[in-house]
Structure formats: C-alpha cells, structure tokens
N, C-alpha and C positions, 0 to 999 in steps of 0.2 A: 544337182544330180543326186539321185537316191543312193543310200548306202547299200552295198550289195549284201552284206550280212552283218551279224553282230560284231562288235569290236574284237579284234585279235590282240594278242600280246605283242606280236611283231610281224611285220611284212618285209619280205626280201624281194627287191626288184633286180632281176637279172639272175639267171640260174646256170651260169657257166661255172668255172673252177671255184671262184670265191663265193658266189651266191649259193651254189649247191652245198658247199661246206658249211656256210653260215646257217642255212635252213636246217640242215641235219643237226648241227650242234645246238641250235635253239630248241628244236623239237625234242631232242633226247634229254634236255634239261627240264622238260615239262612246260615249256612256253607254247601257248596256242599260236602256231605260226602259219603263215600263208606265203607262198612263193609265186612270183609272176615272171613270165618270160615272153618276149615278143615273138619267139619262135617255139619249136618243140624240142627242148633239150633232152639229151645231148645232140647238138646240131653243128653244122659247119659254116654258120653265118657270122661268127664272132671271132673270139680269140682262144677258144678252148678245144681245138680239134687238131687233126693231123696225124693220127695213128700213134705217135710216140712223142713224149716230152722228156728232156733230160732232167734227172734228179741227182743232186750232189749236195753234200753237207759242208764241205770246205768252200764256202760261198765267196767267190772272188770279188763280189760287189761289196763285201764288208761284213764285219761280225754281227751287226744288228739283225741280219737276216737268218743267221744259222739256227737260232732256237726254233724258228717256225719250220724250217726244213727238217730238223730233227724230230719235232712233234709230228709232222706230216708222215714221216716214215713209220712212226709208231701207229698212227691211225690206219694207214693203208695195210700194214701187216695185220692189225686187228680185224679189219674187214675181210682180208683174205682168209683168216682163220675161221671167221664166222660164216662166210658165204661160199668158200671154195673157189672164188674167182681169182684169176691171176691179174694183179694190178701193177706190180712192180717187178722188174727184172734187174738183178744186181750183176750186170756184166762189167762193171767198173766204168770209170771215166778218166780220160786224160785231158789235161790242159797243156797244150803245146805252145811254147813261146820262149822268151828269154828273160832271165831274172832281172837284168838291168833295163829291159824295155819298159818305157813309161806307158805303153799301150795307147789306145785311142782315147779321145776326150771323154767318152761315155763309160769306159771301163779302165780307169787309170790303174796301173800296176796290178793288173788282173792276175797275172801269173804268180807274182810274189805274194799277193794278198790271199790267194787260195791256200798257199802253204801256211801263211801266218794264222788264218782262221782255223785250219785243221789242227795246228799246234795248240792254239788257245782252247779248243773244245775237245781235245783228245781224240780226234778223228783219225782212224787208221789211214796212212798214206805213205807213199814212197816218192823219192825224187829220182828221175831217170835221166842220165845224160844221153847225148845223141846216140851213142853206140848201143846202150841198153834199150833205148826206145826202138831203134831199128831191129834189134834182135827179138824183142818181145812182141812188137806190133809192126810187122812188115807192110801193113796196109799203107802206112804213111811214108811217102816217097818225096824226093825233092827237098829234103830238110836243109835248112841253113846251117852253116858251120857251127853257129853258137846256139842252135836250138836245143832245148831240153824239155822235160815234161814233169808236171805234177800228176801223180797217178793215185786215184782213190778207189780201192777195190770194192768198197761197199756202195758206191754210186751206181748209176745205170740209167734206166728209163722207166717211165710209167705209161700206162695206156690211158690217155686223158678221157676218152669217151666212156670207158668202163668205170673210171673213178667217179665221174659225175653221175653216171646212172646208178651205181650202188648207193651213193649218198642220198640221191633223191628217193630211191626206193625205201631206204631206211628211214628217211624223214617221214614218208607217208605211213610207214608202219608205226611210227611214233605219234601219228595223229596229225601231221602237217597236211595242208591243202596246197595243191599246185594248180595254177592257172596257166595253161599253155596257149601259145598263139594269141597273146593279149598284150597290146602295146600300152605302156603307161604314158599319159599325156601331161601330167602335172602332179606336183606334190605341194601340199599346204599343211602347215602346223598350227594347231591351236594350243590352249593352255596345257592340256594333258592328253593330246591325241595328234596323230598324223593322218591326213587323208590322202590316199593315192587315187588319182583320177585316171580312169581308163575309158575306152570307147564304149564299154558295156556297163559301166556303173562305177561307183566309188567304193573304196575299201578303207575302213578306219582301223587303226591299230595304236597301241601305246607308243611303239617305237618302229622305226623303219631302218632298213639297211639297203643302201643303193650300191649295187655291184654290177652296173649295166655296161661295164667295159667301154667300148668306143662310143657309146651313146650317152655317157655320163654328162659330158660338157653340153650336149644339145638339150638334155633333160633339165639340168640344174642351172645353167647359165653361169653368171659370175659367182665366185672367182675362178670356177673350174674351166670356163671357156678360155681363160688366159693361160692356165697352167697345164692343161692336158692337151696332148697332140696325138690324135689317132693317125696311124700310118699303115699303109698296105704292105704286107710282107709276102714273099713268094717262096713256096716250098717245092723242092725238086726231088723226084725219085728217078735215079739213073740205073740202067741195066748194068749189071756187073759181068765182065768176062770171066772173072774168077769168083763166083758167088760164095765158095767155101771160105774165102777170106773174111767174109762179112756176116757170119753167123754170130749170135750173141756169145757163143763159147770162144770165139776167136777174136772178136772185135769189140772194143769198148765204145761207149759214147765219147764224143770228143768236142773240144773247142780249140780251134787251131788259129793262132795269131801268126800272120805272115810278117816277116821282118821288113824293116825299112818302109813302114807305112803302107804295107800291102793289104791291110784290112784283115778280117777274120771270118771264118765260117764255123758252123757247128753241124754235127751230124750223128748218125746212129748206125748200129748194125741192123740187119734185116731180121725182124721178128719171125719166128717159125710160123709158116703158113702165109707169109706176106711175100711181096716181090719188090725189087728195086732197093737201091741204097739212097736213103734220104739225106740230102745235104742242103743247107740253106745259109744265106747271108742275112745279117741284121741290117736292114736298109733304113737309115735315118732320112726319110723323104719328107716332102711337104705334107701339111695337114690333109687328111683324106676324109671325105664325108662317108661314114659307114653305110649310108643308104644309097650311095651312088658310086661305090668303088668298082674298079674294073676287075673282073674275075679272070683267072687263068693268066697266061703269059704268052708273049709272042715268040716265034721261033728265033728271032734275032736276040731277044733278051736271054733266052735259054742258052744259045750258042755262046754268047758273050760271057755268061756266068761260068759255063763249063771251061772255056778257054782260060779265064782269069783265075779261077779258084779250084778247079778239079784236075784238069789235064796236067800230067806230070807230077801231081801231088798226092794222088790216091791210086794205088796199084789196081789195074784192071777195072776201073770204073769208066764205062764207055760214055759217049755223048748221046746214046740212045735213051730217050726219056720214056719211062713207063707211066708216070703220072706227074701232074703239077697241080698245086692248090694254092689258094691265097688265104691269109688270115689277117687279123688286125692286131697291131700293138697299140696300146695307149700309154704314152710316155709323159712323165713329168721331168722337169729339169734335173739333170744328174742321174737319169734312169732310176730314180728312187721310187718307192711306193708312196701312196697317199692313203692313209687310214686315219680318219678323224671325224669329229662331228662337223656338220654343216655350220658355217659361221653364223647363220641367221636362223637355224632350226636345230636346237640342241638335242632333239629327239631323233634326229636323222644322222646315221653314221654312214660315211662314204668310204667305200673300198675301191680304189682305182689306181690307174697308172702302174700297172703291174710290169710294164716296160719290157716285156718279152721274157722275163725270167720268173714270172709269178707262179706258174703252176706247181713247181716243186714245193712252194711254201703254202699253197692254198688251204690244205686241210688244217694245218696249224693256225693259219690266220682266221679261218672260220671258227675254230675253237676259241681263239683270243677275243674275237668280236662278240661271240655269243656270251662269253664270260663277262665282258664289259657291260652287256645289257642285263643279263640275268643274275650275275653275282659280282658286281663291281668291286667288292672288297677283297675278292680272292687274290688279285694282283699277281698272277703267275707270269703274265706277259707284259713287256714294256713296249707300248705303242708310241711313246713320245717321239722317237726318231723319225716317225712317219707322219707327223702332224703338219698342219697348214702353216704353223708359225714360222717354220724355217724358210718359207718362201717370202716372208715379209708382207 
C-alpha cells in the first residue's frame, strides 16, 4: 500500500479525550504530527461525549492519578484564558458514602481514599456529616444514618466536546494534520518507523500513539484483547420538578455510594442553557463490540434505574426523561489505566482502559505521553503505575 505522505514525527490514532490531548501536546512541542479518527471528532460514537464530565483532584481511585488531574486543570484554565471558551465549571463535588465502607470491588475505600489523596496533595476539601450535608445540599435525600460526604469546592465538571475541539483546533494551528472519518486497519513497526494502514493509504511516522478507546483491543490484538473490556454505559437526563435546586450555583457534581451494597451513581447539576438532570450508573457488563452496541435504552431499563437509584434519593427529580445516550467504557482489571509501550512495538505507545474516570486526567496524560516521545529525559510524570507489567 502506498505511503500517503512523507514520514511524520508522530501519528495519533483516535482523537477522543486522550488522543486530542496527545496530538496537541506533540504539535506544540514542534513534532510534525498527524491525528486519525474513524469518525469526525468531537463525536458521540465513543467514550468522550455526553455534555458534562466530572473533574476532581482528590481522586478516590488512588494517588497515582492526582498529578494528571492537577495538570489537566492547569491546561484547561490556560485554554480558557487564551480562547475565551468555557471549559470547566467549579461547582464543587461531593462523594457521599461512609468512611468505614469498603465500597465495591472496582472502587475500594473510595470515600476514605478521596480524603487521603486530598490531604496528601494539599487539595482544599471539607468533611461533612449527615446533618451538614443535608443543610448545605438538600438535593440529596434518603440518606443512610451513617452517611457523610467528602466535599471538594474546586472540583466540578468539564465540557468534554469543547475540551476536545479546542485542543484539536490548537493542534492544527501548531501545524498538525487531522484525518477525519478514516478507519485504521493495521499497525506495523520497522526499525525506525511505524506504518499505519488505512483504507485510503498508509501513513509512516517515527512514533505512534494509539488512543482508540473501545477499538484498541480489536486493532491491536494480544495482549490487549485479554486485558481490555469495552462496556456499554447509559446516561440519563431526567426532568426536575424543582430545577432551581440543580443549577451549578446550588448543586455540586456528585458520586453517591448507597449503603449495604446498594451500588453507586454519579451526576451533575444542569449547565446553563441545558435541560434535565444527568444521572448515571457505572455498569460492569459483559464485553461489548463497539461496532455493534445497542444505542439508547428501553423504557423498562429507564424505569428500573429511576426506581432503584433516583426515586426518594434526589429531591424533585421526576421519572420523566428528557434525553438518554450511550457511551463506551474501556476497562482494565482494577479500573486502572493502561499507558505503556506495545510489548512487540516499542515505538507504539498505547493509552487505554480509561475505565470511566479518564476524562479529568486526559489533558495531563496527553502532556505526559508527548513528553515521553519528544523529551523523554524531562521525567515530570511517572507512568510506571500504569504499565503492562503489573498485569503479568
């Protein structure tokens, strides 16, 4: 297959949250970069859409993640200053649960670890008992007798589509090329090059970054097909009988763990100009083919979700649905990230398994991966906790 153009310094496959960030960071470092996406980013076909995404610095998944969330906040604020765009809203975030609760298998000790990470990194936070939580945020009803909250005022939400768009636009201003609606069919490495095969031709570069989300396992095969599990997630927007309770000025983002093994949900205030209260559950379901997933949700699924997770637990959130969307999670064991070189192609860096909490870290991870390629001696970021070796 003919080479489409002269060799690039780097090619990025997949231009969602991670790929858009990596492409921008490579381009602004002077790397001749090209990005490829099978759709037209920002789009709603993968994992990086849905109006809002939670951002928080006291990362309950563990301290290894916090430096990337902190760096991401810096990058988004810098973009806001340069472009005038609104990318991040600091409405605060509460994690509701119980200090002694072990949490679920995928988020062990999430409540307590959020506090521990905040203390370690000097992140402003407060601990609210049940009475203080009720008084400050009356949206949350049906609290268990032992419920409390970790509250982080500097947290909130980002607009994912806008974050991707501004980074791609900035990458193009820095000289990057973007190929939209172009599916990658294969990747081959030679001595000092990587060839990306597409339906319209081949592209050669010195290095490649694969950030194709739910398509990584299908594209790369072993060992990623064993480690990565794409799953279908459903996002709900319910009509509020009391919409004034759910403005960003009144309502924080939230992660609410229900006692006695009742699962957990996460959700958002309603951004200005939007409608509906967005609430979702993280569903650890069977492997889902991203090219054959079922879009939308059935009336029975929606009614069951509202009855189990919303009714009696959120003030004035009706069962009337204003919107429903699906997105994809790609998970690795332990809902950790996977950021490492391909075991058989050392010029290929894989960013995947963002496991549903990756967007808040994405700008920082793009910075770290670009540094690893363009200036590996800088060493500002430690990517070792996310390597393949921990999976054996």
